[in-house]
C-alpha positions in Angstrom: 0.0 0.0 0.0 1.4 3.4 -0.9 2.1 6.3 1.5 -0.7 8.4 0.0 -3.3 5.6 0.3 -2.4 5.2 4.0 -2.8 8.9 4.6 -6.1 9.0 2.8 -7.3 5.9 4.8 -6.3 7.5 8.1 -8.0 10.7 7.2 -11.2 9.1 6.2 -11.2 7.0 9.4 -10.8 10.2 11.6 -13.6 12.0 9.6 -16.0 9.0 10.0 -15.1 8.6 13.6 -16.0 12.4 14.3 -19.3 11.9 12.5 -20.2 8.7 14.3 -19.5 10.3 17.7 -22.6 10.0 20.0 -24.6 13.3 20.1 -25.0 15.3 23.3 -28.5 16.3 22.2 -31.4 15.2 24.4 -33.1 14.2 21.1 -30.4 11.5 20.6 -31.8 9.7 23.7 -35.5 10.1 23.0 -37.6 6.9 23.5 -40.7 5.8 21.7 -43.6 6.0 24.1 -46.3 4.6 21.8 -46.5 3.0 18.3 -49.4 1.8 16.3 -49.3 0.5 12.7 -52.5 -1.0 11.3 -53.3 -2.0 7.7 -56.5 -3.6 6.6 -55.8 -5.7 3.5 -59.5 -5.9 2.5 -60.0 -2.2 1.8 -56.3 -0.8 1.9 -57.1 1.5 4.7 -54.4 2.1 7.3 -53.7 3.9 10.6 -50.5 4.7 12.1 -49.3 6.8 15.1 -46.3 7.2 17.3 -45.1 9.5 20.1 -41.6 10.0 21.5 -40.4 11.2 24.9 -39.1 14.4 23.4 -42.5 15.6 22.2 -42.4 14.4 18.6 -45.8 12.9 17.6 -47.3 11.8 14.3 -50.6 10.2 13.4 -52.1 9.4 9.9 -55.1 7.5 8.6 -56.3 6.9 5.1 -56.8 4.7 2.2 -53.6 3.9 0.3 -53.3 6.0 -2.8 -56.7 7.8 -2.4 -56.9 9.7 0.8 -54.8 10.5 3.8 -55.2 12.9 6.8 -53.1 13.3 9.8 -51.1 15.6 12.1 -47.6 15.9 13.5 -45.9 18.0 16.2 -42.4 18.6 17.4 -40.4 21.3 19.3 -38.0 23.6 17.7 -34.5 24.1 19.3 -35.9 27.4 20.7 -38.7 25.3 22.5 -41.6 26.5 20.2 -44.3 23.8 19.6 -44.9 23.3 15.8 -48.1 21.6 15.0 -49.2 20.5 11.5 -52.5 19.0 10.3 -53.1 18.0 6.7 -55.2 16.1 4.2 -54.2 14.7 0.9 -56.8 13.7 -1.7 -57.9 14.4 -5.2 -57.3 18.1 -4.5 -53.8 17.5 -3.5 -51.8 18.0 -0.3 -53.4 20.5 2.0 -51.3 21.4 5.1 -52.5 23.7 7.9 -50.3 25.2 10.7 -49.7 28.5 12.4 -46.1 28.3 11.3 -46.8 28.1 7.6 -46.5 31.2 5.5 -49.8 32.6 4.2 -50.3 34.5 1.0 -50.5 38.3 1.0 -53.9 39.8 1.3 -55.6 40.7 -2.0 -55.5 44.4 -2.6 -58.6 46.4 -1.9 -58.8 47.7 -5.6 -58.7 44.1 -6.9 -61.4 43.0 -4.4 -63.6 45.9 -5.5 -63.0 45.1 -9.2 -64.0 41.5 -8.6 -67.1 42.5 -6.8 -68.0 45.0 -9.6 -67.6 42.2 -12.2 -69.7 39.7 -10.1 -72.5 42.4 -9.8 -72.4 43.3 -13.5 -72.4 40.1 -15.6 -74.0 41.9 -18.5 -70.7 43.7 -19.2 -68.7 41.1 -20.9 -65.4 43.0 -21.3 -66.1 44.3 -24.8 -64.5 47.7 -25.3 -67.0 50.5 -25.2 -65.8 53.8 -26.5 -67.0 56.8 -24.5 -67.3 59.9 -26.8 -67.3 62.9 -24.6 -68.4 65.1 -27.4 -71.7 63.2 -27.8 -73.9 61.8 -25.2 -74.1 58.3 -26.6 -71.9 55.2 -26.5 -70.8 53.3 -29.5 -69.1 49.9 -29.7 -65.6 50.1 -31.1 -65.4 48.2 -34.4 -62.7 48.2 -37.1 -63.7 49.5 -40.5 -64.6 46.8 -43.1 -64.4 43.7 -40.7 -66.2 43.2 -37.5 -63.9 42.0 -34.8 -66.6 41.1 -32.4 -65.4 38.4 -29.9 -62.7 36.8 -32.1 -59.9 35.2 -30.1 -56.7 34.4 -31.7 -54.2 31.7 -30.7 -51.0 32.9 -29.0 -48.0 33.3 -31.4 -46.4 30.2 -29.9 -49.4 28.1 -30.9 -48.6 28.6 -34.7 -45.5 26.5 -34.4 -46.7 23.0 -35.6 -45.3 19.8 -34.1 -43.3 17.7 -36.5 -46.2 15.2 -36.9 -48.6 18.1 -38.1 -49.3 18.7 -41.8 -47.4 21.6 -43.4 -49.5 24.8 -43.9 -48.8 26.7 -47.0 -48.5 30.5 -47.0 -51.9 32.1 -47.7 -53.8 29.0 -46.7 -56.9 29.8 -44.5 -56.6 28.2 -41.1 -59.5 26.8 -39.1 -59.5 29.9 -36.8 -59.8 32.3 -39.8 -56.4 33.9 -39.5 -54.1 34.2 -42.5 -50.4 33.5 -42.2 
């Protein structure tokens, strides 16, 4: 064995020995106080729960692959109790807890706009030109062709996949837009 290999072997042994040293943390000596693990083969439902001597607890019940609900708790190094409850189903994972960040409140102007839209469904978003020289409203239309409620695909949608037929220049496309 070469001298370099011996040095590397000794260095690795020292590093592994330092990492394997027993922890002085009280969590390292926590004991399991209770443990339940149940699975019903006939319907796939399950229930498990455990609690340790250092305040960590977890419980969950559900039907494998379809639904789960549960809770967990632990203490931070500063002594704060963290509690989390959750459900997981066709709507995804939905956690709840005081420690979780929450979205910013919706600005008052946006709330007012949403309320106005809800109370005025007859206004469908079509542009209405307000002519201050005359006392009437006229709908904005382009000359020669009525735009109405025509929606065009985004520019990226014009890129055809390799398996699509080639569109020739000037060909009328199904959504009435010329290329």
